[in-house]
DRENDO-1510 file (C-alpha; in Angstrom, 1 decimal, always signed):
<recs>
REC; n; res; u; v; w
REC; 1; MET; -23.7; -13.0; +18.5 .
REC; 2; LEU; -22.0; -14.5; +15.4 .
REC; 3; PRO; -22.0; -18.2; +14.8 .
REC; 4; LEU; -19.0; -20.5; +14.3 .
REC; 5; VAL; -17.9; -20.5; +10.7 .
REC; 6; GLU; -15.4; -23.2; +9.8 .
REC; 7; THR; -16.5; -24.7; +6.5 .
REC; 8; ASP; -17.3; -23.4; +3.0 .
REC; 9; GLU; -20.9; -24.3; +3.5 .
REC; 10; GLU; -21.1; -22.4; +6.8 .
REC; 11; TRP; -19.4; -19.5; +5.1 .
REC; 12; ASP; -21.9; -19.4; +2.3 .
REC; 13; ALA; -24.8; -19.5; +4.7 .
REC; 14; VAL; -23.6; -17.0; +7.2 .
REC; 15; VAL; -21.3; -14.3; +5.7 .
REC; 16; PRO; -23.7; -13.0; +3.0 .
REC; 17; ASP; -26.7; -13.0; +5.4 .
REC; 18; GLU; -27.2; -9.6; +6.9 .
REC; 19; THR; -29.8; -10.8; +9.3 .
REC; 20; VAL; -27.0; -12.8; +11.0 .
REC; 21; MET; -24.0; -10.5; +10.3 .
REC; 22; ARG; -25.5; -7.1; +11.2 .
REC; 23; PRO; -26.5; -7.9; +14.8 .
REC; 24; GLY; -23.0; -9.3; +15.4 .
REC; 25; ALA; -21.4; -6.2; +13.9 .
REC; 26; GLU; -23.6; -3.9; +16.0 .
REC; 27; ASP; -22.8; -5.9; +19.2 .
REC; 28; LEU; -19.1; -5.7; +18.5 .
REC; 29; CYS; -19.3; -1.9; +17.8 .
REC; 30; ALA; -21.0; -1.4; +21.1 .
REC; 31; ARG; -18.2; -3.3; +22.8 .
REC; 32; LEU; -15.7; -1.0; +21.1 .
REC; 33; GLY; -17.5; +2.1; +22.2 .
REC; 34; LEU; -19.3; +2.8; +19.0 .
REC; 35; ALA; -22.8; +1.9; +20.0 .
REC; 36; GLY; -25.4; +3.5; +17.7 .
REC; 37; ALA; -23.0; +4.4; +15.0 .
REC; 38; PRO; -24.6; +3.8; +11.5 .
REC; 39; LEU; -23.3; +0.7; +9.8 .
REC; 40; THR; -23.1; +0.5; +6.0 .
REC; 41; ARG; -21.8; -2.8; +4.5 .
REC; 42; PHE; -19.5; -2.4; +1.6 .
REC; 43; PRO; -20.6; -4.5; -1.4 .
REC; 44; ASP; -17.1; -5.7; -2.4 .
REC; 45; GLY; -14.6; -8.1; -0.9 .
REC; 46; SER; -14.6; -11.6; +0.4 .
REC; 47; GLN; -14.9; -10.6; +4.0 .
REC; 48; PRO; -17.7; -8.7; +5.6 .
REC; 49; VAL; -16.7; -5.0; +5.9 .
REC; 50; TYR; -18.7; -2.1; +7.3 .
REC; 51; ALA; -18.3; +1.6; +7.3 .
REC; 52; VAL; -19.0; +2.7; +10.9 .
REC; 53; GLY; -20.2; +6.2; +10.7 .
REC; 54; GLU; -17.9; +8.5; +8.7 .
REC; 55; GLU; -14.6; +7.8; +10.4 .
REC; 56; HIS; -14.2; +4.0; +10.9 .
REC; 57; VAL; -14.3; +0.7; +9.1 .
REC; 58; LEU; -14.9; -2.6; +10.7 .
REC; 59; LYS; -13.6; -5.8; +9.0 .
REC; 60; LEU; -14.7; -9.2; +10.2 .
REC; 61; PHE; -13.0; -12.5; +9.7 .
REC; 62; PRO; -14.8; -15.8; +10.6 .
REC; 63; LYS; -12.8; -18.6; +12.2 .
REC; 64; ALA; -12.1; -20.1; +8.8 .
REC; 65; ALA; -10.1; -16.9; +7.9 .
REC; 66; ALA; -9.1; -15.8; +11.4 .
REC; 67; GLN; -5.4; -15.9; +10.6 .
REC; 68; ASP; -6.1; -13.3; +7.9 .
REC; 69; GLY; -7.6; -11.0; +10.4 .
REC; 70; ILE; -4.6; -11.3; +12.7 .
REC; 71; ALA; -2.3; -10.7; +9.7 .
REC; 72; GLU; -4.1; -7.6; +8.5 .
REC; 73; GLY; -4.1; -6.1; +12.0 .
REC; 74; ARG; -0.4; -6.7; +12.4 .
REC; 75; VAL; +0.6; -5.6; +8.9 .
REC; 76; LEU; -1.4; -2.3; +9.0 .
REC; 77; SER; +0.0; -1.5; +12.4 .
REC; 78; HIS; +3.5; -2.2; +11.1 .
REC; 79; ILE; +3.3; +0.0; +8.0 .
REC; 80; GLU; +1.2; +2.9; +9.5 .
REC; 81; GLY; +2.6; +6.2; +8.4 .
REC; 82; ARG; +5.5; +4.7; +6.5 .
REC; 83; LEU; +4.3; +4.6; +2.9 .
REC; 84; PRO; +3.9; +7.6; +0.6 .
REC; 85; VAL; +0.2; +6.7; +0.2 .
REC; 86; PRO; -2.2; +6.5; +3.2 .
REC; 87; THR; -3.1; +3.1; +4.6 .
REC; 88; PRO; -5.8; +2.5; +7.2 .
REC; 89; LYS; -4.8; +3.3; +10.8 .
REC; 90; VAL; -5.6; +0.5; +13.2 .
REC; 91; ARG; -7.9; +1.6; +16.0 .
REC; 92; ASP; -8.2; -1.9; +17.5 .
REC; 93; PHE; -8.0; -5.5; +16.5 .
REC; 94; GLY; -8.4; -8.9; +18.1 .
REC; 95; PRO; -10.8; -11.8; +18.8 .
REC; 96; TYR; -14.5; -11.5; +19.0 .
REC; 97; GLU; -16.4; -14.7; +19.7 .
REC; 98; ASN; -16.8; -18.2; +18.2 .
REC; 99; GLY; -13.4; -17.8; +16.5 .
REC; 100; TRP; -14.1; -14.5; +14.8 .
REC; 101; GLN; -11.4; -11.8; +14.5 .
REC; 102; TYR; -12.0; -8.1; +13.8 .
REC; 103; VAL; -10.0; -5.1; +12.7 .
REC; 104; LEU; -11.3; -1.7; +13.5 .
REC; 105; MET; -9.5; +0.9; +11.3 .
REC; 106; SER; -9.8; +4.4; +10.1 .
REC; 107; ARG; -11.8; +5.1; +6.9 .
REC; 108; LEU; -9.8; +6.3; +3.9 .
REC; 109; ARG; -11.1; +9.0; +1.6 .
REC; 110; GLY; -11.4; +8.9; -2.2 .
REC; 111; GLU; -12.9; +7.1; -5.1 .
REC; 112; ASN; -12.0; +3.5; -6.0 .
REC; 113; LEU; -9.4; +3.7; -8.8 .
REC; 114; ALA; -10.8; +0.7; -10.7 .
REC; 115; ARG; -14.2; +2.4; -11.0 .
REC; 116; SER; -12.6; +5.7; -11.9 .
REC; 117; TRP; -10.0; +4.5; -14.3 .
REC; 118; GLY; -12.1; +5.1; -17.4 .
REC; 119; SER; -12.4; +8.8; -16.6 .
REC; 120; VAL; -8.7; +9.3; -16.0 .
REC; 121; ALA; -6.8; +11.1; -18.7 .
REC; 122; ARG; -3.5; +9.6; -20.0 .
REC; 123; ALA; -1.3; +12.1; -18.3 .
REC; 124; ASP; -3.0; +11.5; -15.0 .
REC; 125; ARG; -2.7; +7.7; -15.5 .
REC; 126; GLU; +1.0; +8.1; -15.9 .
REC; 127; ARG; +1.2; +10.1; -12.7 .
REC; 128; LEU; -0.9; +7.6; -10.8 .
REC; 129; VAL; +1.2; +4.6; -11.9 .
REC; 130; THR; +4.3; +6.5; -10.9 .
REC; 131; GLU; +2.8; +6.9; -7.4 .
REC; 132; VAL; +2.0; +3.2; -7.3 .
REC; 133; GLY; +5.6; +2.4; -8.2 .
REC; 134; GLU; +6.9; +4.7; -5.5 .
REC; 135; ALA; +4.6; +3.2; -2.9 .
REC; 136; LEU; +5.6; -0.3; -3.8 .
REC; 137; ALA; +9.3; +0.5; -3.6 .
REC; 138; VAL; +8.8; +1.8; +0.0 .
REC; 139; LEU; +6.6; -1.2; +1.0 .
REC; 140; HIS; +9.2; -3.7; -0.3 .
REC; 141; SER; +12.0; -1.9; +1.5 .
REC; 142; LEU; +10.4; -2.2; +5.0 .
REC; 143; ASP; +11.8; -4.7; +7.4 .
REC; 144; SER; +9.5; -7.7; +7.3 .
REC; 145; ALA; +11.2; -9.6; +10.1 .
REC; 146; PRO; +8.7; -8.4; +12.8 .
REC; 147; LEU; +5.9; -10.0; +10.8 .
REC; 148; LYS; +7.5; -13.4; +10.3 .
REC; 149; ASP; +5.4; -15.0; +13.0 .
REC; 150; VAL; +2.1; -14.1; +11.2 .
REC; 151; LEU; +3.0; -14.1; +7.5 .
REC; 152; GLY; +3.9; -17.0; +5.3 .
REC; 153; PRO; +5.0; -18.8; +3.4 .
REC; 154; GLY; +8.3; -19.2; +5.3 .
REC; 155; ASP; +10.3; -21.3; +2.9 .
REC; 156; TRP; +9.9; -19.5; -0.5 .
REC; 157; GLY; +11.4; -22.3; -2.5 .
REC; 158; ALA; +9.1; -24.8; -1.0 .
REC; 159; PHE; +6.2; -22.5; -1.7 .
REC; 160; LEU; +7.2; -22.3; -5.4 .
REC; 161; ASP; +7.4; -26.1; -5.5 .
REC; 162; ARG; +3.9; -26.5; -4.1 .
REC; 163; GLN; +2.4; -24.0; -6.4 .
REC; 164; ALA; +4.2; -25.5; -9.4 .
REC; 165; ASP; +2.9; -29.0; -8.5 .
REC; 166; GLY; -0.7; -27.7; -8.6 .
REC; 167; ALA; -0.4; -25.1; -11.4 .
REC; 168; VAL; -1.9; -27.2; -14.2 .
REC; 169; GLU; -4.8; -28.5; -12.2 .
REC; 170; GLN; -5.5; -25.0; -10.9 .
REC; 171; GLN; -5.9; -23.6; -14.4 .
REC; 172; ARG; -7.7; -26.7; -15.6 .
REC; 173; GLY; -10.3; -26.0; -12.9 .
REC; 174; HIS; -10.8; -22.5; -14.3 .
REC; 175; GLY; -11.4; -23.9; -17.8 .
REC; 176; LEU; -8.1; -23.3; -19.5 .
REC; 177; SER; -7.8; -25.2; -22.8 .
REC; 178; ALA; -5.4; -28.1; -23.3 .
REC; 179; ALA; -3.3; -26.2; -25.8 .
REC; 180; TRP; -2.3; -23.7; -23.0 .
REC; 181; LEU; -2.2; -26.3; -20.2 .
REC; 182; GLU; +0.4; -28.4; -21.9 .
REC; 183; GLN; +2.8; -25.5; -22.0 .
REC; 184; ILE; +2.7; -24.7; -18.2 .
REC; 185; PRO; +5.2; -27.2; -16.7 .
REC; 186; ASP; +8.0; -26.4; -19.1 .
REC; 187; PHE; +7.4; -22.7; -18.9 .
REC; 188; ILE; +7.6; -22.6; -15.1 .
REC; 189; ALA; +10.6; -24.9; -15.1 .
REC; 190; ALA; +12.5; -22.6; -17.5 .
REC; 191; ALA; +11.8; -19.5; -15.4 .
REC; 192; ALA; +14.8; -18.2; -13.3 .
REC; 193; LEU; +12.8; -17.5; -10.1 .
REC; 194; ARG; +14.8; -17.0; -7.0 .
REC; 195; ARG; +14.2; -19.7; -4.4 .
REC; 196; THR; +15.9; -17.7; -1.6 .
REC; 197; PRO; +15.1; -14.1; -2.4 .
REC; 198; SER; +15.8; -11.1; -0.2 .
REC; 199; PRO; +12.6; -11.1; +1.9 .
REC; 200; SER; +10.1; -8.4; +1.0 .
REC; 201; LEU; +6.8; -7.5; +2.6 .
REC; 202; LEU; +4.3; -8.2; -0.2 .
REC; 203; HIS; +0.7; -6.9; -0.6 .
REC; 204; THR; +0.1; -9.7; -3.1 .
REC; 205; GLU; -3.0; -8.1; -4.7 .
REC; 206; VAL; -1.7; -4.8; -6.1 .
REC; 207; MET; -4.8; -3.9; -8.1 .
REC; 208; GLN; -6.6; -0.8; -9.1 .
REC; 209; GLN; -9.4; -2.1; -6.9 .
REC; 210; HIS; -7.3; -1.7; -3.8 .
REC; 211; PHE; -6.3; +2.0; -4.4 .
REC; 212; LEU; -8.3; +5.1; -3.7 .
REC; 213; VAL; -7.9; +8.4; -5.6 .
REC; 214; ASP; -8.9; +12.0; -5.3 .
REC; 215; PRO; -10.5; +12.9; -8.7 .
REC; 216; ASP; -9.6; +16.5; -8.1 .
REC; 217; GLY; -6.1; +16.2; -9.4 .
REC; 218; TRP; -6.0; +12.4; -9.6 .
REC; 219; ARG; -3.7; +11.6; -6.7 .
REC; 220; LEU; -3.6; +8.4; -4.7 .
REC; 221; THR; -5.4; +8.7; -1.4 .
REC; 222; GLY; -5.3; +5.2; -0.1 .
REC; 223; LEU; -4.1; +1.6; -0.3 .
REC; 224; PHE; -5.9; -1.1; +1.5 .
REC; 225; ASP; -6.7; -4.8; +1.9 .
REC; 226; PHE; -3.6; -6.3; +3.4 .
REC; 227; GLU; -5.1; -9.5; +4.6 .
REC; 228; PRO; -3.4; -11.7; +2.0 .
REC; 229; ALA; +0.0; -10.2; +2.7 .
REC; 230; MET; +3.1; -12.4; +2.4 .
REC; 231; ILE; +6.9; -12.3; +2.8 .
REC; 232; GLY; +8.8; -13.3; -0.3 .
REC; 233; ASP; +10.1; -12.2; -3.7 .
REC; 234; ARG; +9.2; -8.7; -4.6 .
REC; 235; ALA; +8.6; -9.7; -8.2 .
REC; 236; TYR; +5.5; -11.6; -7.0 .
REC; 237; ASP; +3.7; -8.3; -6.4 .
REC; 238; PHE; +4.2; -7.3; -10.0 .
REC; 239; VAL; +1.7; -10.0; -11.1 .
REC; 240; GLY; -1.1; -7.7; -9.9 .
REC; 241; VAL; +0.7; -4.6; -11.2 .
REC; 242; GLY; +0.8; -5.9; -14.8 .
REC; 243; LEU; -2.6; -7.5; -14.8 .
REC; 244; PHE; -4.7; -5.0; -12.8 .
REC; 245; VAL; -2.8; -1.7; -12.7 .
REC; 246; THR; -1.1; -1.2; -16.0 .
REC; 247; ARG; -3.3; -3.8; -17.7 .
REC; 248; GLY; -0.9; -4.8; -20.4 .
REC; 249; ASP; +0.1; -1.3; -21.3 .
REC; 250; PRO; +3.9; -1.4; -21.9 .
REC; 251; HIS; +4.3; +2.4; -21.5 .
REC; 252; LEU; +2.5; +2.5; -18.2 .
REC; 253; LEU; +4.4; -0.6; -16.9 .
REC; 254; ALA; +7.8; +1.0; -17.9 .
REC; 255; ARG; +6.8; +4.2; -16.1 .
REC; 256; LEU; +5.8; +2.4; -13.0 .
REC; 257; ALA; +9.0; +0.3; -13.1 .
REC; 258; LYS; +11.1; +3.4; -13.4 .
REC; 259; ALA; +9.5; +4.9; -10.3 .
REC; 260; TYR; +9.9; +1.6; -8.5 .
REC; 261; GLY; +13.6; +1.5; -9.4 .
REC; 262; ARG; +14.0; -1.8; -11.2 .
REC; 263; THR; +12.4; -4.1; -13.9 .
REC; 264; PHE; +11.6; -7.8; -14.1 .
REC; 265; GLU; +11.7; -10.2; -17.0 .
REC; 266; PRO; +8.3; -10.7; -18.6 .
REC; 267; SER; +8.8; -14.5; -18.5 .
REC; 268; ASP; +9.4; -14.4; -14.8 .
REC; 269; LEU; +6.3; -12.4; -14.1 .
REC; 270; LEU; +4.1; -14.7; -16.2 .
REC; 271; ALA; +5.7; -17.7; -14.3 .
REC; 272; TYR; +4.7; -15.9; -11.0 .
REC; 273; THR; +1.2; -15.4; -12.5 .
REC; 274; LEU; +0.9; -19.1; -13.0 .
REC; 275; LEU; +2.2; -19.7; -9.5 .
REC; 276; HIS; +0.1; -17.1; -7.8 .
REC; 277; VAL; -2.2; -18.3; -5.0 .
REC; 278; TYR; -5.3; -16.9; -6.8 .
REC; 279; SER; -4.1; -17.4; -10.4 .
REC; 280; ASN; -6.9; -17.6; -13.0 .
REC; 281; LEU; -5.5; -17.4; -16.5 .
REC; 282; PRO; -8.8; -17.7; -18.4 .
REC; 283; TRP; -10.1; -14.7; -16.5 .
REC; 284; TYR; -7.0; -12.7; -17.2 .
REC; 285; MET; -7.3; -13.6; -20.9 .
REC; 286; ARG; -10.9; -12.4; -20.9 .
REC; 287; GLU; -9.8; -9.1; -19.3 .
REC; 288; LEU; -6.6; -8.4; -21.3 .
REC; 289; GLY; -6.9; -10.6; -24.4 .
REC; 290; ALA; -4.3; -13.1; -25.6 .
REC; 291; PRO; -1.9; -13.0; -28.6 .
REC; 292; ALA; -2.8; -14.9; -31.7 .
REC; 293; GLU; +0.4; -16.8; -31.5 .
REC; 294; GLY; -1.0; -18.8; -28.6 .
REC; 295; THR; +2.2; -19.3; -26.6 .
REC; 296; LEU; +3.0; -18.5; -23.0 .
REC; 297; SER; +6.1; -16.6; -24.2 .
REC; 298; ALA; +4.0; -14.4; -26.3 .
REC; 299; LEU; +1.5; -13.9; -23.5 .
REC; 300; ALA; +4.3; -12.9; -21.2 .
REC; 301; GLU; +5.4; -10.1; -23.6 .
REC; 302; ALA; +1.8; -9.0; -24.2 .
REC; 303; TRP; +1.0; -8.5; -20.5 .
REC; 304; PHE; +4.4; -7.8; -18.9 .
REC; 305; GLY; +6.5; -6.5; -21.8 .
REC; 306; ARG; +7.9; -2.9; -21.6 .
REC; 307; GLU; +8.6; -0.3; -24.3 .
</recs>
């Protein structure tokens, strides 16, 4: 029912088109014993994701992203019931047709934290970031070895080298000015990043957007979207923490780090920001602002400094 999607052009033509996607989702649901269940497509995310009735979520991955579907199914199965915050329970996952993969999972309850953040009082924000820190500490403590066959990058030092080689061009492509671009190579080279860290299971996109909360008491009720998971240095996960959870607030970052059980140097976290697979420094500057000093060292303190 769903066509082959291997190129960006095919992706752009097929994935947003509900006249193509919905019949395929309905057919797959019927095969999974959920025929006739109402489907509601979620508006967010790069992959097509549907609420299936009130209890299930169906996430689809075209052939171009099939490995992400395999990874998400495996990771969610591995961590189920092991974190202090709920994660989706896998009901089924596997291949569909024409290279598509799917994950059928339980539906989490709660409001999206990113959309609710403006309504959260300071004391509740402090409690929420404490819960995020506690959840990350458990995630990073789990044995990642059973997932080595589906999660990269394998050689962490080689990954850092590849990302460093392309870091300037990645930011140039996002429109970063020359005054910032020229600082990147020396800044990365000076960072004391571990090339052979103790392997940790990483979410890689620890953002308010990927947490759910109960507004009645403001407690975390869910963490989701593990398709970009990796195995590597735990500090890599604190890029999203500083940018999209504590958002440059030194008090909240210090509180989260205390709950997590350790801190990281601001320069290392900005180096990882520049090396992150999805790094977009101009976007982060629009979101969080940049210091007048105009140096990466100052930027590191502004975004990742602690009290």
